[in-house]
C-alpha positions in Angstrom: 89.8 188.4 148.7 88.7 185.3 150.5 85.3 183.9 150.1 82.7 184.1 152.9 81.6 186.8 155.4 84.1 189.4 156.5 81.6 191.1 158.9 79.1 189.2 160.9 76.3 191.5 162.3 75.0 190.5 165.7 72.7 193.5 166.4 68.9 193.1 166.5 66.7 194.7 163.9 65.8 198.3 164.6 69.4 199.2 165.6 70.1 201.0 162.4 70.8 197.9 160.4 69.5 199.1 157.1 71.6 202.3 157.3 74.6 200.1 158.3 73.9 197.8 155.3 74.2 200.8 153.0 77.4 201.8 154.8 79.1 198.4 154.6 78.2 198.2 150.9 79.6 201.7 150.3 82.9 200.4 152.0 83.1 197.4 149.7 81.7 194.9 152.1 78.7 194.0 150.0 76.5 192.4 149.2 75.3 192.5 152.7 72.6 190.1 153.9 69.6 191.7 155.7 66.0 190.8 156.2 65.4 192.4 152.8 67.6 189.8 151.2 65.8 187.0 153.1 62.6 188.0 151.5 64.3 187.8 148.1 65.5 184.3 148.8 62.4 182.4 149.9 64.1 179.0 149.4 66.2 179.9 152.5 63.2 180.5 154.8 63.2 177.0 156.2 67.0 177.0 156.6 66.7 180.1 158.7 63.9 178.6 160.8 66.0 175.4 161.4 69.1 177.5 162.3 67.2 179.7 164.8 65.7 176.6 166.4 69.1 175.0 166.8 68.6 172.4 164.1 71.2 171.4 161.5 71.8 173.9 158.8 74.5 175.0 156.4 75.7 178.6 157.3 78.2 178.7 154.5 75.7 177.7 151.8 72.9 179.9 153.1 75.0 183.0 152.9 77.1 182.1 149.9 78.0 185.2 147.9 77.5 187.6 150.7 80.4 189.6 152.3 78.6 190.8 155.4 75.4 190.1 157.3 73.1 192.2 159.5 69.6 192.2 161.1 67.2 189.3 161.6 67.3 186.4 160.8 71.1 186.2 160.7 71.8 188.1 163.9 70.1 185.3 165.9 72.7 182.8 164.7 75.7 185.1 164.7 78.0 182.6 166.6 77.6 179.9 163.9 78.3 182.5 161.2 81.3 183.8 163.0 82.7 180.3 163.5 82.0 179.3 159.9 83.9 182.3 158.6 87.4 182.4 160.2 88.9 185.8 160.4 85.6 187.6 160.2 84.8 190.5 162.6 81.6 190.9 164.6 79.6 194.1 164.4 77.1 194.7 167.2 74.8 197.6 166.4 73.0 199.0 169.5 70.9 201.8 170.8 69.4 202.5 174.2 67.0 199.8 175.4 64.1 202.3 175.6 64.6 203.7 172.2 65.0 200.2 170.7 61.7 199.1 172.3 59.9 202.1 171.0 61.0 201.4 167.5 60.6 197.6 167.7 57.1 197.8 169.2 56.0 200.2 166.5 57.5 198.3 163.6 58.9 194.7 163.4 57.5 193.5 166.7 53.9 193.5 165.5 55.1 192.3 162.1 56.8 189.2 163.6 53.6 188.5 165.6 51.4 188.9 162.5 53.6 187.2 159.9 54.2 184.1 161.9 50.5 183.4 161.2 49.9 185.0 157.8 53.2 185.2 155.9 53.2 183.8 152.4 55.0 181.6 151.4 54.6 179.2 154.3 58.4 179.1 154.9 58.4 182.8 155.9 55.8 181.8 158.6 58.2 179.2 159.9 61.1 181.7 160.1 59.1 184.4 161.9 57.7 181.8 164.3 61.2 180.8 165.1 62.3 184.4 165.7 59.3 185.1 167.9 59.5 181.9 169.9 63.2 181.4 170.3 64.3 185.0 170.7 61.3 186.5 172.5 59.5 183.6 174.0 56.5 184.3 171.9 56.0 187.7 173.5 57.1 190.3 171.1 54.3 192.5 172.6 55.7 192.4 176.1 58.0 195.3 176.8 59.9 193.8 179.7 60.4 190.4 178.0 61.5 192.0 174.7 63.9 194.4 176.4 65.3 191.6 178.5 65.9 189.5 175.4 67.6 192.5 173.7 69.9 193.2 176.6 70.7 189.5 177.2 71.7 189.1 173.6 73.9 192.1 173.5 75.6 191.1 176.8 76.3 187.6 175.4 77.9 189.1 172.3 80.2 191.4 174.3 81.1 188.6 176.7 81.9 186.1 173.9 83.8 188.1 171.2 87.4 189.3 171.9 87.5 193.1 172.0 89.9 193.2 169.0 87.3 191.4 166.9 84.2 193.3 168.0 82.8 196.7 167.3 79.9 197.8 169.5 78.4 200.5 167.2 76.0 203.0 168.7 73.4 204.3 166.2 74.3 207.7 165.0 78.1 207.4 165.6 78.9 208.1 161.9 81.8 206.7 159.8 84.6 207.1 162.3 84.3 204.0 164.6 83.3 201.7 161.7 86.1 202.8 159.4 88.7 202.5 162.2 87.4 199.0 163.0 87.6 197.9 159.4 90.9 199.7 158.6 89.5 201.7 155.7 89.3 205.4 154.8 86.4 207.5 155.8 84.2 208.4 152.8 83.7 212.0 151.9 79.9 211.8 152.3 77.4 211.6 155.1 76.8 208.3 156.8 73.6 206.7 155.4 70.4 207.2 157.3 67.3 205.3 156.3 64.4 203.2 157.5 63.4 205.3 160.5 60.2 204.3 162.3 58.3 206.9 160.4 59.7 205.6 157.0 59.0 202.0 158.0 55.4 202.7 158.8 54.9 204.8 155.7 56.4 202.0 153.5 54.2 199.4 155.3 51.1 201.5 154.7 52.1 201.9 151.0 52.5 198.1 150.6 49.2 197.5 152.2 47.5 200.0 149.8 49.2 198.3 146.8 47.9 194.9 148.1 44.4 196.2 148.4 44.5 197.6 144.8 45.9 194.3 143.4 43.1 192.3 145.1 40.3 194.8 144.3 39.5 195.3 148.0 
């Protein structure tokens, strides 16, 4: 099997990317890079910030060892990743604009706005600033601006990638479209489902509680 990415995820966060990560890894396309992995590789924070801002970066090195990518920050620079990995396919996870905004505005939208100022280490702050500024014009709290950015991004992906190399995957579509696109058998198990808005908020509250305990506050 060739080195590099086989699947380049172009869908924004809150389009079922964590469930899709589990699905891709179940199909042998892991490890899959996701925001979770970005946190586990803090040395790459500045690379992601540079990439998102259109500055020089090394897409091959930054995702070395991964077979697929999804979610922020990599979805912002999907064209560079697609170009750097000849033969890779593009996966655009989507949901309706209204449902995406409801989830985004309750979860990662406020997180991007907060972490661009408070994230530790400092490199994460740079990465979140880049996402907030470049993708959303600094207005992750504005419904119309955020939805326009989401729709513009999706339209660009669809207009750019040949249909034979692109899967536009609607959240909740199950294994069928994904397995047909990848040319693999459908697993005899339910499609993964995780990180709903409720789960995201519960996990964030749990982490906040742990932080308070660790600091004695």
